[in-house]
mmCIF file of the N, C-alpha and C atoms, coordinates in Angstrom:
data_MODEL
# 
_entry.id   MODEL 
# 
loop_
_atom_site.group_PDB 
_atom_site.id 
_atom_site.type_symbol 
_atom_site.label_atom_id 
_atom_site.label_alt_id 
_atom_site.label_comp_id 
_atom_site.label_asym_id 
_atom_site.label_entity_id 
_atom_site.label_seq_id 
_atom_site.pdbx_PDB_ins_code 
_atom_site.Cartn_x 
_atom_site.Cartn_y 
_atom_site.Cartn_z 
_atom_site.occupancy 
_atom_site.B_iso_or_equiv 
_atom_site.pdbx_formal_charge 
_atom_site.auth_seq_id 
_atom_site.auth_comp_id 
_atom_site.auth_asym_id 
_atom_site.auth_atom_id 
_atom_site.pdbx_PDB_model_num 
ATOM 1   N N  . MET A 1 1  ? 259.308 -14.892 79.976 1.00 0.00 ? 1  MET A N  1 
ATOM 2   C CA . MET A 1 1  ? 259.903 -14.234 79.324 1.00 0.00 ? 1  MET A CA 1 
ATOM 3   C C  . MET A 1 1  ? 261.731 -14.669 79.308 1.00 0.00 ? 1  MET A C  1 
ATOM 4   N N  . ALA A 1 2  ? 262.067 -14.957 78.112 1.00 0.00 ? 2  ALA A N  1 
ATOM 5   C CA . ALA A 1 2  ? 263.474 -15.392 77.980 1.00 0.00 ? 2  ALA A CA 1 
ATOM 6   C C  . ALA A 1 2  ? 264.394 -13.982 78.117 1.00 0.00 ? 2  ALA A C  1 
ATOM 7   N N  . ARG A 1 3  ? 265.324 -14.405 79.022 1.00 0.00 ? 3  ARG A N  1 
ATOM 8   C CA . ARG A 1 3  ? 266.642 -13.398 79.330 1.00 0.00 ? 3  ARG A CA 1 
ATOM 9   C C  . ARG A 1 3  ? 267.599 -13.679 78.285 1.00 0.00 ? 3  ARG A C  1 
ATOM 10  N N  . ILE A 1 4  ? 267.711 -12.832 77.617 1.00 0.00 ? 4  ILE A N  1 
ATOM 11  C CA . ILE A 1 4  ? 269.308 -12.685 76.906 1.00 0.00 ? 4  ILE A CA 1 
ATOM 12  C C  . ILE A 1 4  ? 270.071 -11.464 77.416 1.00 0.00 ? 4  ILE A C  1 
ATOM 13  N N  . LEU A 1 5  ? 271.371 -12.258 77.664 1.00 0.00 ? 5  LEU A N  1 
ATOM 14  C CA . LEU A 1 5  ? 272.348 -11.777 77.918 1.00 0.00 ? 5  LEU A CA 1 
ATOM 15  C C  . LEU A 1 5  ? 273.890 -11.420 76.504 1.00 0.00 ? 5  LEU A C  1 
ATOM 16  N N  . TYR A 1 6  ? 274.086 -10.262 76.895 1.00 0.00 ? 6  TYR A N  1 
ATOM 17  C CA . TYR A 1 6  ? 275.007 -10.030 75.566 1.00 0.00 ? 6  TYR A CA 1 
ATOM 18  C C  . TYR A 1 6  ? 276.074 -9.802  76.201 1.00 0.00 ? 6  TYR A C  1 
ATOM 19  N N  . PHE A 1 7  ? 277.585 -10.242 75.471 1.00 0.00 ? 7  PHE A N  1 
ATOM 20  C CA . PHE A 1 7  ? 278.947 -9.816  76.236 1.00 0.00 ? 7  PHE A CA 1 
ATOM 21  C C  . PHE A 1 7  ? 279.973 -9.402  75.349 1.00 0.00 ? 7  PHE A C  1 
ATOM 22  N N  . SER A 1 8  ? 280.677 -8.902  76.064 1.00 0.00 ? 8  SER A N  1 
ATOM 23  C CA . SER A 1 8  ? 282.240 -8.117  75.397 1.00 0.00 ? 8  SER A CA 1 
ATOM 24  C C  . SER A 1 8  ? 281.767 -7.096  74.579 1.00 0.00 ? 8  SER A C  1 
ATOM 25  N N  . THR A 1 9  ? 282.192 -7.207  73.084 1.00 0.00 ? 9  THR A N  1 
ATOM 26  C CA . THR A 1 9  ? 281.796 -6.381  72.452 1.00 0.00 ? 9  THR A CA 1 
ATOM 27  C C  . THR A 1 9  ? 280.670 -5.889  71.568 1.00 0.00 ? 9  THR A C  1 
ATOM 28  N N  . LEU A 1 10 ? 279.869 -7.120  72.061 1.00 0.00 ? 10 LEU A N  1 
ATOM 29  C CA . LEU A 1 10 ? 278.270 -7.190  71.736 1.00 0.00 ? 10 LEU A CA 1 
ATOM 30  C C  . LEU A 1 10 ? 277.828 -6.021  72.202 1.00 0.00 ? 10 LEU A C  1 
ATOM 31  N N  . VAL A 1 11 ? 278.028 -5.845  73.547 1.00 0.00 ? 11 VAL A N  1 
ATOM 32  C CA . VAL A 1 11 ? 277.296 -4.735  74.450 1.00 0.00 ? 11 VAL A CA 1 
ATOM 33  C C  . VAL A 1 11 ? 277.272 -3.536  73.566 1.00 0.00 ? 11 VAL A C  1 
ATOM 34  N N  . ASP A 1 12 ? 278.412 -3.200  73.146 1.00 0.00 ? 12 ASP A N  1 
ATOM 35  C CA . ASP A 1 12 ? 278.613 -1.632  72.598 1.00 0.00 ? 12 ASP A CA 1 
ATOM 36  C C  . ASP A 1 12 ? 277.937 -1.733  70.745 1.00 0.00 ? 12 ASP A C  1 
ATOM 37  N N  . LYS A 1 13 ? 277.984 -2.872  70.251 1.00 0.00 ? 13 LYS A N  1 
ATOM 38  C CA . LYS A 1 13 ? 277.348 -2.964  68.737 1.00 0.00 ? 13 LYS A CA 1 
ATOM 39  C C  . LYS A 1 13 ? 275.789 -3.146  69.089 1.00 0.00 ? 13 LYS A C  1 
ATOM 40  N N  . VAL A 1 14 ? 275.130 -3.889  70.071 1.00 0.00 ? 14 VAL A N  1 
ATOM 41  C CA . VAL A 1 14 ? 273.774 -3.480  70.042 1.00 0.00 ? 14 VAL A CA 1 
ATOM 42  C C  . VAL A 1 14 ? 273.096 -2.704  70.957 1.00 0.00 ? 14 VAL A C  1 
ATOM 43  N N  . GLY A 1 15 ? 274.276 -2.291  71.759 1.00 0.00 ? 15 GLY A N  1 
ATOM 44  C CA . GLY A 1 15 ? 273.497 -1.239  72.710 1.00 0.00 ? 15 GLY A CA 1 
ATOM 45  C C  . GLY A 1 15 ? 272.758 -1.676  73.784 1.00 0.00 ? 15 GLY A C  1 
ATOM 46  N N  . CYS A 1 16 ? 272.892 -3.047  74.400 1.00 0.00 ? 16 CYS A N  1 
ATOM 47  C CA . CYS A 1 16 ? 272.616 -2.911  75.555 1.00 0.00 ? 16 CYS A CA 1 
ATOM 48  C C  . CYS A 1 16 ? 273.364 -4.524  75.996 1.00 0.00 ? 16 CYS A C  1 
ATOM 49  N N  . SER A 1 17 ? 273.215 -4.730  77.397 1.00 0.00 ? 17 SER A N  1 
ATOM 50  C CA . SER A 1 17 ? 273.956 -5.797  77.850 1.00 0.00 ? 17 SER A CA 1 
ATOM 51  C C  . SER A 1 17 ? 272.950 -6.917  78.418 1.00 0.00 ? 17 SER A C  1 
ATOM 52  N N  . SER A 1 18 ? 271.651 -6.442  78.293 1.00 0.00 ? 18 SER A N  1 
ATOM 53  C CA . SER A 1 18 ? 270.484 -7.760  78.630 1.00 0.00 ? 18 SER A CA 1 
ATOM 54  C C  . SER A 1 18 ? 269.262 -7.251  78.101 1.00 0.00 ? 18 SER A C  1 
ATOM 55  N N  . GLU A 1 19 ? 268.486 -8.274  78.192 1.00 0.00 ? 19 GLU A N  1 
ATOM 56  C CA . GLU A 1 19 ? 267.039 -7.707  77.863 1.00 0.00 ? 19 GLU A CA 1 
ATOM 57  C C  . GLU A 1 19 ? 266.358 -9.121  78.194 1.00 0.00 ? 19 GLU A C  1 
ATOM 58  N N  . GLU A 1 20 ? 264.606 -8.843  78.337 1.00 0.00 ? 20 GLU A N  1 
ATOM 59  C CA . GLU A 1 20 ? 263.901 -9.859  78.769 1.00 0.00 ? 20 GLU A CA 1 
ATOM 60  C C  . GLU A 1 20 ? 262.736 -9.819  77.602 1.00 0.00 ? 20 GLU A C  1 
ATOM 61  N N  . VAL A 1 21 ? 262.652 -10.975 76.544 1.00 0.00 ? 21 VAL A N  1 
ATOM 62  C CA . VAL A 1 21 ? 261.570 -10.743 75.610 1.00 0.00 ? 21 VAL A CA 1 
ATOM 63  C C  . VAL A 1 21 ? 261.115 -12.144 75.620 1.00 0.00 ? 21 VAL A C  1 
ATOM 64  N N  . ALA A 1 22 ? 259.617 -11.959 75.012 1.00 0.00 ? 22 ALA A N  1 
ATOM 65  C CA . ALA A 1 22 ? 258.889 -12.851 74.660 1.00 0.00 ? 22 ALA A CA 1 
ATOM 66  C C  . ALA A 1 22 ? 258.947 -13.381 73.464 1.00 0.00 ? 22 ALA A C  1 
ATOM 67  N N  . LEU A 1 23 ? 259.441 -14.465 73.419 1.00 0.00 ? 23 LEU A N  1 
ATOM 68  C CA . LEU A 1 23 ? 259.726 -14.890 71.773 1.00 0.00 ? 23 LEU A CA 1 
ATOM 69  C C  . LEU A 1 23 ? 258.741 -15.393 71.248 1.00 0.00 ? 23 LEU A C  1 
ATOM 70  N N  . PRO A 1 24 ? 258.609 -15.046 69.809 1.00 0.00 ? 24 PRO A N  1 
ATOM 71  C CA . PRO A 1 24 ? 257.421 -15.494 69.028 1.00 0.00 ? 24 PRO A CA 1 
ATOM 72  C C  . PRO A 1 24 ? 257.765 -16.868 68.804 1.00 0.00 ? 24 PRO A C  1 
ATOM 73  N N  . GLU A 1 25 ? 256.348 -17.314 68.623 1.00 0.00 ? 25 GLU A N  1 
ATOM 74  C CA . GLU A 1 25 ? 256.274 -18.943 68.429 1.00 0.00 ? 25 GLU A CA 1 
ATOM 75  C C  . GLU A 1 25 ? 257.353 -19.561 67.289 1.00 0.00 ? 25 GLU A C  1 
ATOM 76  N N  . SER A 1 26 ? 257.476 -18.507 66.310 1.00 0.00 ? 26 SER A N  1 
ATOM 77  C CA . SER A 1 26 ? 258.219 -19.208 65.364 1.00 0.00 ? 26 SER A CA 1 
ATOM 78  C C  . SER A 1 26 ? 259.744 -19.351 65.830 1.00 0.00 ? 26 SER A C  1 
ATOM 79  N N  . VAL A 1 27 ? 260.162 -18.592 66.884 1.00 0.00 ? 27 VAL A N  1 
ATOM 80  C CA . VAL A 1 27 ? 261.710 -18.773 67.664 1.00 0.00 ? 27 VAL A CA 1 
ATOM 81  C C  . VAL A 1 27 ? 261.765 -20.178 68.216 1.00 0.00 ? 27 VAL A C  1 
ATOM 82  N N  . THR A 1 28 ? 262.218 -21.345 67.428 1.00 0.00 ? 28 THR A N  1 
ATOM 83  C CA . THR A 1 28 ? 262.121 -22.536 68.599 1.00 0.00 ? 28 THR A CA 1 
ATOM 84  C C  . THR A 1 28 ? 263.427 -22.836 68.589 1.00 0.00 ? 28 THR A C  1 
ATOM 85  N N  . ASP A 1 29 ? 264.758 -22.596 68.177 1.00 0.00 ? 29 ASP A N  1 
ATOM 86  C CA . ASP A 1 29 ? 265.603 -22.910 68.309 1.00 0.00 ? 29 ASP A CA 1 
ATOM 87  C C  . ASP A 1 29 ? 267.041 -21.744 68.258 1.00 0.00 ? 29 ASP A C  1 
ATOM 88  N N  . VAL A 1 30 ? 268.173 -22.125 68.528 1.00 0.00 ? 30 VAL A N  1 
ATOM 89  C CA . VAL A 1 30 ? 269.369 -20.906 68.427 1.00 0.00 ? 30 VAL A CA 1 
ATOM 90  C C  . VAL A 1 30 ? 269.240 -20.204 67.066 1.00 0.00 ? 30 VAL A C  1 
ATOM 91  N N  . ARG A 1 31 ? 269.354 -21.167 65.940 1.00 0.00 ? 31 ARG A N  1 
ATOM 92  C CA . ARG A 1 31 ? 268.977 -20.670 64.517 1.00 0.00 ? 31 ARG A CA 1 
ATOM 93  C C  . ARG A 1 31 ? 267.989 -19.496 64.557 1.00 0.00 ? 31 ARG A C  1 
ATOM 94  N N  . ALA A 1 32 ? 266.990 -19.970 64.781 1.00 0.00 ? 32 ALA A N  1 
ATOM 95  C CA . ALA A 1 32 ? 265.629 -18.893 64.443 1.00 0.00 ? 32 ALA A CA 1 
ATOM 96  C C  . ALA A 1 32 ? 266.211 -17.763 65.386 1.00 0.00 ? 32 ALA A C  1 
ATOM 97  N N  . LEU A 1 33 ? 266.399 -18.335 66.672 1.00 0.00 ? 33 LEU A N  1 
ATOM 98  C CA . LEU A 1 33 ? 266.378 -16.614 67.417 1.00 0.00 ? 33 LEU A CA 1 
ATOM 99  C C  . LEU A 1 33 ? 267.342 -15.821 66.907 1.00 0.00 ? 33 LEU A C  1 
ATOM 100 N N  . LEU A 1 34 ? 268.494 -16.296 66.466 1.00 0.00 ? 34 LEU A N  1 
ATOM 101 C CA . LEU A 1 34 ? 269.621 -15.268 65.936 1.00 0.00 ? 34 LEU A CA 1 
ATOM 102 C C  . LEU A 1 34 ? 269.170 -14.494 64.751 1.00 0.00 ? 34 LEU A C  1 
ATOM 103 N N  . ALA A 1 35 ? 268.378 -15.082 63.697 1.00 0.00 ? 35 ALA A N  1 
ATOM 104 C CA . ALA A 1 35 ? 267.729 -14.801 62.695 1.00 0.00 ? 35 ALA A CA 1 
ATOM 105 C C  . ALA A 1 35 ? 266.660 -13.354 63.019 1.00 0.00 ? 35 ALA A C  1 
ATOM 106 N N  . TRP A 1 36 ? 266.015 -13.968 64.386 1.00 0.00 ? 36 TRP A N  1 
ATOM 107 C CA . TRP A 1 36 ? 264.912 -12.768 64.812 1.00 0.00 ? 36 TRP A CA 1 
ATOM 108 C C  . TRP A 1 36 ? 265.569 -11.781 65.294 1.00 0.00 ? 36 TRP A C  1 
ATOM 109 N N  . LEU A 1 37 ? 266.416 -11.710 65.793 1.00 0.00 ? 37 LEU A N  1 
ATOM 110 C CA . LEU A 1 37 ? 267.281 -10.888 66.328 1.00 0.00 ? 37 LEU A CA 1 
ATOM 111 C C  . LEU A 1 37 ? 267.935 -9.687  65.252 1.00 0.00 ? 37 LEU A C  1 
ATOM 112 N N  . ARG A 1 38 ? 268.362 -10.370 64.283 1.00 0.00 ? 38 ARG A N  1 
ATOM 113 C CA . ARG A 1 38 ? 269.091 -10.045 62.998 1.00 0.00 ? 38 ARG A CA 1 
ATOM 114 C C  . ARG A 1 38 ? 268.111 -8.930  62.390 1.00 0.00 ? 38 ARG A C  1 
ATOM 115 N N  . ALA A 1 39 ? 266.874 -9.703  62.713 1.00 0.00 ? 39 ALA A N  1 
ATOM 116 C CA . ALA A 1 39 ? 265.669 -8.684  61.705 1.00 0.00 ? 39 ALA A CA 1 
ATOM 117 C C  . ALA A 1 39 ? 265.529 -7.659  62.402 1.00 0.00 ? 39 ALA A C  1 
ATOM 118 N N  . ARG A 1 40 ? 265.944 -7.127  63.288 1.00 0.00 ? 40 ARG A N  1 
ATOM 119 C CA . ARG A 1 40 ? 265.971 -5.717  64.067 1.00 0.00 ? 40 ARG A CA 1 
ATOM 120 C C  . ARG A 1 40 ? 266.673 -4.665  63.083 1.00 0.00 ? 40 ARG A C  1 
ATOM 121 N N  . GLY A 1 41 ? 267.563 -5.412  62.204 1.00 0.00 ? 41 GLY A N  1 
ATOM 122 C CA . GLY A 1 41 ? 268.263 -4.591  61.468 1.00 0.00 ? 41 GLY A CA 1 
ATOM 123 C C  . GLY A 1 41 ? 269.422 -3.596  62.150 1.00 0.00 ? 41 GLY A C  1 
ATOM 124 N N  . GLY A 1 42 ? 270.279 -3.070  60.897 1.00 0.00 ? 42 GLY A N  1 
ATOM 125 C CA . GLY A 1 42 ? 271.407 -1.906  61.522 1.00 0.00 ? 42 GLY A CA 1 
ATOM 126 C C  . GLY A 1 42 ? 272.483 -2.766  62.200 1.00 0.00 ? 42 GLY A C  1 
ATOM 127 N N  . ASN A 1 43 ? 272.954 -2.471  63.362 1.00 0.00 ? 43 ASN A N  1 
ATOM 128 C CA . ASN A 1 43 ? 274.126 -3.338  64.044 1.00 0.00 ? 43 ASN A CA 1 
ATOM 129 C C  . ASN A 1 43 ? 273.469 -4.810  64.166 1.00 0.00 ? 43 ASN A C  1 
ATOM 130 N N  . TRP A 1 44 ? 272.595 -4.684  64.578 1.00 0.00 ? 44 TRP A N  1 
ATOM 131 C CA . TRP A 1 44 ? 272.084 -6.422  65.009 1.00 0.00 ? 44 TRP A CA 1 
ATOM 132 C C  . TRP A 1 44 ? 272.333 -7.147  64.034 1.00 0.00 ? 44 TRP A C  1 
ATOM 133 N N  . GLU A 1 45 ? 272.112 -6.850  62.623 1.00 0.00 ? 45 GLU A N  1 
ATOM 134 C CA . GLU A 1 45 ? 272.685 -7.901  61.404 1.00 0.00 ? 45 GLU A CA 1 
ATOM 135 C C  . GLU A 1 45 ? 273.602 -8.417  61.329 1.00 0.00 ? 45 GLU A C  1 
ATOM 136 N N  . ASN A 1 46 ? 275.013 -7.601  61.502 1.00 0.00 ? 46 ASN A N  1 
ATOM 137 C CA . ASN A 1 46 ? 276.213 -7.853  61.286 1.00 0.00 ? 46 ASN A CA 1 
ATOM 138 C C  . ASN A 1 46 ? 276.668 -8.501  62.659 1.00 0.00 ? 46 ASN A C  1 
ATOM 139 N N  . ALA A 1 47 ? 276.538 -8.038  63.767 1.00 0.00 ? 47 ALA A N  1 
ATOM 140 C CA . ALA A 1 47 ? 276.686 -8.210  65.055 1.00 0.00 ? 47 ALA A CA 1 
ATOM 141 C C  . ALA A 1 47 ? 276.357 -9.648  65.225 1.00 0.00 ? 47 ALA A C  1 
ATOM 142 N N  . LEU A 1 48 ? 275.641 -10.263 64.841 1.00 0.00 ? 48 LEU A N  1 
ATOM 143 C CA . LEU A 1 48 ? 274.967 -11.495 65.395 1.00 0.00 ? 48 LEU A CA 1 
ATOM 144 C C  . LEU A 1 48 ? 274.736 -12.400 64.321 1.00 0.00 ? 48 LEU A C  1 
ATOM 145 N N  . ARG A 1 49 ? 275.859 -12.313 63.434 1.00 0.00 ? 49 ARG A N  1 
ATOM 146 C CA . ARG A 1 49 ? 275.681 -13.700 62.195 1.00 0.00 ? 49 ARG A CA 1 
ATOM 147 C C  . ARG A 1 49 ? 276.282 -14.683 62.962 1.00 0.00 ? 49 ARG A C  1 
ATOM 148 N N  . GLU A 1 50 ? 275.766 -16.022 62.535 1.00 0.00 ? 50 GLU A N  1 
ATOM 149 C CA . GLU A 1 50 ? 276.060 -17.280 63.323 1.00 0.00 ? 50 GLU A CA 1 
ATOM 150 C C  . GLU A 1 50 ? 277.487 -17.540 63.325 1.00 0.00 ? 50 GLU A C  1 
ATOM 151 N N  . ASP A 1 51 ? 278.165 -17.050 62.291 1.00 0.00 ? 51 ASP A N  1 
ATOM 152 C CA . ASP A 1 51 ? 279.655 -17.526 62.454 1.00 0.00 ? 51 ASP A CA 1 
ATOM 153 C C  . ASP A 1 51 ? 280.342 -16.089 63.214 1.00 0.00 ? 51 ASP A C  1 
ATOM 154 N N  . ALA A 1 52 ? 279.821 -15.212 63.614 1.00 0.00 ? 52 ALA A N  1 
ATOM 155 C CA . ALA A 1 52 ? 280.398 -14.077 64.389 1.00 0.00 ? 52 ALA A CA 1 
ATOM 156 C C  . ALA A 1 52 ? 280.188 -14.493 66.267 1.00 0.00 ? 52 ALA A C  1 
ATOM 157 N N  . VAL A 1 53 ? 279.152 -15.152 66.602 1.00 0.00 ? 53 VAL A N  1 
ATOM 158 C CA . VAL A 1 53 ? 278.851 -15.232 67.859 1.00 0.00 ? 53 VAL A CA 1 
ATOM 159 C C  . VAL A 1 53 ? 278.817 -16.877 68.133 1.00 0.00 ? 53 VAL A C  1 
ATOM 160 N N  . ARG A 1 54 ? 278.913 -17.219 69.469 1.00 0.00 ? 54 ARG A N  1 
ATOM 161 C CA . ARG A 1 54 ? 278.680 -18.246 70.260 1.00 0.00 ? 54 ARG A CA 1 
ATOM 162 C C  . ARG A 1 54 ? 277.388 -18.196 71.050 1.00 0.00 ? 54 ARG A C  1 
ATOM 163 N N  . VAL A 1 55 ? 276.348 -19.042 71.363 1.00 0.00 ? 55 VAL A N  1 
ATOM 164 C CA . VAL A 1 55 ? 275.313 -18.712 72.466 1.00 0.00 ? 55 VAL A CA 1 
ATOM 165 C C  . VAL A 1 55 ? 275.244 -20.022 73.216 1.00 0.00 ? 55 VAL A C  1 
ATOM 166 N N  . THR A 1 56 ? 275.015 -19.473 74.784 1.00 0.00 ? 56 THR A N  1 
ATOM 167 C CA . THR A 1 56 ? 274.775 -20.716 75.550 1.00 0.00 ? 56 THR A CA 1 
ATOM 168 C C  . THR A 1 56 ? 273.115 -20.467 76.235 1.00 0.00 ? 56 THR A C  1 
ATOM 169 N N  . VAL A 1 57 ? 272.854 -21.646 76.437 1.00 0.00 ? 57 VAL A N  1 
ATOM 170 C CA . VAL A 1 57 ? 271.403 -21.945 76.553 1.00 0.00 ? 57 VAL A CA 1 
ATOM 171 C C  . VAL A 1 57 ? 271.617 -22.701 78.157 1.00 0.00 ? 57 VAL A C  1 
ATOM 172 N N  . ASN A 1 58 ? 271.141 -21.677 79.045 1.00 0.00 ? 58 ASN A N  1 
ATOM 173 C CA . ASN A 1 58 ? 271.006 -21.929 80.408 1.00 0.00 ? 58 ASN A CA 1 
ATOM 174 C C  . ASN A 1 58 ? 272.536 -22.459 80.986 1.00 0.00 ? 58 ASN A C  1 
ATOM 175 N N  . ARG A 1 59 ? 273.436 -21.832 80.385 1.00 0.00 ? 59 ARG A N  1 
ATOM 176 C CA . ARG A 1 59 ? 274.755 -21.985 80.556 1.00 0.00 ? 59 ARG A CA 1 
ATOM 177 C C  . ARG A 1 59 ? 275.537 -22.746 80.353 1.00 0.00 ? 59 ARG A C  1 
ATOM 178 N N  . GLN A 1 60 ? 275.079 -23.448 78.998 1.00 0.00 ? 60 GLN A N  1 
ATOM 179 C CA . GLN A 1 60 ? 275.955 -24.846 78.355 1.00 0.00 ? 60 GLN A CA 1 
ATOM 180 C C  . GLN A 1 60 ? 275.716 -24.062 77.097 1.00 0.00 ? 60 GLN A C  1 
ATOM 181 N N  . PHE A 1 61 ? 277.113 -24.173 76.252 1.00 0.00 ? 61 PHE A N  1 
ATOM 182 C CA . PHE A 1 61 ? 277.325 -24.069 74.940 1.00 0.00 ? 61 PHE A CA 1 
ATOM 183 C C  . PHE A 1 61 ? 276.189 -24.614 74.311 1.00 0.00 ? 61 PHE A C  1 
ATOM 184 N N  . ALA A 1 62 ? 275.672 -23.985 73.272 1.00 0.00 ? 62 ALA A N  1 
ATOM 185 C CA . ALA A 1 62 ? 275.021 -24.480 71.974 1.00 0.00 ? 62 ALA A CA 1 
ATOM 186 C C  . ALA A 1 62 ? 274.792 -24.763 70.538 1.00 0.00 ? 62 ALA A C  1 
ATOM 187 N N  . GLU A 1 63 ? 274.291 -25.460 69.930 1.00 0.00 ? 63 GLU A N  1 
ATOM 188 C CA . GLU A 1 63 ? 274.630 -25.639 68.741 1.00 0.00 ? 63 GLU A CA 1 
ATOM 189 C C  . GLU A 1 63 ? 273.134 -24.855 67.992 1.00 0.00 ? 63 GLU A C  1 
ATOM 190 N N  . ALA A 1 64 ? 273.339 -24.487 66.596 1.00 0.00 ? 64 ALA A N  1 
ATOM 191 C CA . ALA A 1 64 ? 272.234 -23.469 66.188 1.00 0.00 ? 64 ALA A CA 1 
ATOM 192 C C  . ALA A 1 64 ? 270.998 -24.622 66.097 1.00 0.00 ? 64 ALA A C  1 
ATOM 193 N N  . GLY A 1 65 ? 270.937 -25.845 66.398 1.00 0.00 ? 65 GLY A N  1 
ATOM 194 C CA . GLY A 1 65 ? 269.683 -26.390 66.354 1.00 0.00 ? 65 GLY A CA 1 
ATOM 195 C C  . GLY A 1 65 ? 269.155 -26.773 68.059 1.00 0.00 ? 65 GLY A C  1 
ATOM 196 N N  . THR A 1 66 ? 269.509 -26.124 68.805 1.00 0.00 ? 66 THR A N  1 
ATOM 197 C CA . THR A 1 66 ? 269.559 -26.381 70.306 1.00 0.00 ? 66 THR A CA 1 
ATOM 198 C C  . THR A 1 66 ? 268.180 -25.362 70.492 1.00 0.00 ? 66 THR A C  1 
ATOM 199 N N  . ALA A 1 67 ? 267.238 -26.460 71.096 1.00 0.00 ? 67 ALA A N  1 
ATOM 200 C CA . ALA A 1 67 ? 266.090 -25.497 71.055 1.00 0.00 ? 67 ALA A CA 1 
ATOM 201 C C  . ALA A 1 67 ? 265.997 -24.704 72.641 1.00 0.00 ? 67 ALA A C  1 
ATOM 202 N N  . VAL A 1 68 ? 265.287 -23.686 72.439 1.00 0.00 ? 68 VAL A N  1 
ATOM 203 C CA . VAL A 1 68 ? 265.026 -22.404 72.916 1.00 0.00 ? 68 VAL A CA 1 
ATOM 204 C C  . VAL A 1 68 ? 263.457 -22.044 73.185 1.00 0.00 ? 68 VAL A C  1 
ATOM 205 N N  . ASN A 1 69 ? 263.390 -21.477 74.482 1.00 0.00 ? 69 ASN A N  1 
ATOM 206 C CA . ASN A 1 69 ? 261.812 -21.000 74.962 1.00 0.00 ? 69 ASN A CA 1 
ATOM 207 C C  . ASN A 1 69 ? 261.936 -19.952 76.029 1.00 0.00 ? 69 ASN A C  1 
ATOM 208 N N  . ASP A 1 70 ? 260.942 -19.413 76.412 1.00 0.00 ? 70 ASP A N  1 
ATOM 209 C CA . ASP A 1 70 ? 260.815 -18.647 77.241 1.00 0.00 ? 70 ASP A CA 1 
ATOM 210 C C  . ASP A 1 70 ? 261.393 -18.400 78.454 1.00 0.00 ? 70 ASP A C  1 
ATOM 211 N N  . LYS A 1 71 ? 261.527 -19.839 78.971 1.00 0.00 ? 71 LYS A N  1 
ATOM 212 C CA . LYS A 1 71 ? 261.714 -19.806 80.585 1.00 0.00 ? 71 LYS A CA 1 
ATOM 213 C C  . LYS A 1 71 ? 263.450 -20.240 80.537 1.00 0.00 ? 71 LYS A C  1 
ATOM 214 N N  . MET A 1 72 ? 264.238 -19.614 79.442 1.00 0.00 ? 72 MET A N  1 
ATOM 215 C CA . MET A 1 72 ? 265.410 -19.858 79.281 1.00 0.00 ? 72 MET A CA 1 
ATOM 216 C C  . MET A 1 72 ? 266.299 -18.475 79.435 1.00 0.00 ? 72 MET A C  1 
ATOM 217 N N  . GLU A 1 73 ? 267.462 -18.727 80.001 1.00 0.00 ? 73 GLU A N  1 
ATOM 218 C CA . GLU A 1 73 ? 268.731 -17.845 80.110 1.00 0.00 ? 73 GLU A CA 1 
ATOM 219 C C  . GLU A 1 73 ? 269.445 -18.250 78.661 1.00 0.00 ? 73 GLU A C  1 
ATOM 220 N N  . ILE A 1 74 ? 269.935 -17.161 77.836 1.00 0.00 ? 74 ILE A N  1 
ATOM 221 C CA . ILE A 1 74 ? 270.480 -17.241 76.602 1.00 0.00 ? 74 ILE A CA 1 
ATOM 222 C C  . ILE A 1 74 ? 271.601 -16.379 76.720 1.00 0.00 ? 74 ILE A C  1 
ATOM 223 N N  . ALA A 1 75 ? 272.983 -16.629 76.461 1.00 0.00 ? 75 ALA A N  1 
ATOM 224 C CA . ALA A 1 75 ? 273.856 -15.449 76.174 1.00 0.00 ? 75 ALA A CA 1 
ATOM 225 C C  . ALA A 1 75 ? 274.271 -15.714 75.191 1.00 0.00 ? 75 ALA A C  1 
ATOM 226 N N  . ILE A 1 76 ? 274.834 -14.376 74.697 1.00 0.00 ? 76 ILE A N  1 
ATOM 227 C CA . ILE A 1 76 ? 275.535 -14.456 73.048 1.00 0.00 ? 76 ILE A CA 1 
ATOM 228 C C  . ILE A 1 76 ? 276.927 -13.635 73.603 1.00 0.00 ? 76 ILE A C  1 
ATOM 229 N N  . VAL A 1 77 ? 277.819 -14.492 73.074 1.00 0.00 ? 77 VAL A N  1 
ATOM 230 C CA . VAL A 1 77 ? 279.238 -14.043 73.178 1.00 0.00 ? 77 VAL A CA 1 
ATOM 231 C C  . VAL A 1 77 ? 280.240 -13.942 71.759 1.00 0.00 ? 77 VAL A C  1 
ATOM 232 N N  . PRO A 1 78 ? 281.220 -12.899 71.558 1.00 0.00 ? 78 PRO A N  1 
ATOM 233 C CA . PRO A 1 78 ? 281.577 -12.925 70.151 1.00 0.00 ? 78 PRO A CA 1 
ATOM 234 C C  . PRO A 1 78 ? 282.433 -14.386 70.257 1.00 0.00 ? 78 PRO A C  1 
ATOM 235 N N  . ALA A 1 79 ? 282.313 -14.686 68.927 1.00 0.00 ? 79 ALA A N  1 
ATOM 236 C CA . ALA A 1 79 ? 283.047 -16.317 68.486 1.00 0.00 ? 79 ALA A CA 1 
ATOM 237 C C  . ALA A 1 79 ? 284.493 -16.206 68.858 1.00 0.00 ? 79 ALA A C  1 
ATOM 238 N N  . ARG A 1 80 ? 285.118 -14.697 68.619 1.00 0.00 ? 80 ARG A N  1 
ATOM 239 C CA . ARG A 1 80 ? 286.434 -14.427 68.802 1.00 0.00 ? 80 ARG A CA 1 
ATOM 240 C C  . ARG A 1 80 ? 286.538 -13.491 69.842 1.00 0.00 ? 80 ARG A C  1 
ATOM 241 N N  . PRO A 1 81 ? 287.584 -13.268 70.628 1.00 0.00 ? 81 PRO A N  1 
ATOM 242 C CA . PRO A 1 81 ? 287.752 -12.171 71.435 1.00 0.00 ? 81 PRO A CA 1 
ATOM 243 C C  . PRO A 1 81 ? 288.218 -10.882 70.673 1.00 0.00 ? 81 PRO A C  1 
ATOM 244 N N  . GLY A 1 82 ? 287.824 -9.490  71.368 1.00 0.00 ? 82 GLY A N  1 
ATOM 245 C CA . GLY A 1 82 ? 288.243 -8.350  70.401 1.00 0.00 ? 82 GLY A CA 1 
ATOM 246 C C  . GLY A 1 82 ? 286.902 -8.222  69.574 1.00 0.00 ? 82 GLY A C  1 
# 
């Protein structure tokens, strides 16, 4: 299972600071991960826009095309503080 961590204002917006999830086969990169999480609707949709967040994969900042899988730690932080 992938471990996803949320930081700063995202904790309040999405309602949790972390979760462990089994990623569907269609989620193979950061872009697909964010789209999958946004599909939850509500606050997830706006809070996790690609231009609103930065993502790390295994503690390294990642680009939209960076690969992800169920064995990774993924952190999502606001692109701008506050």
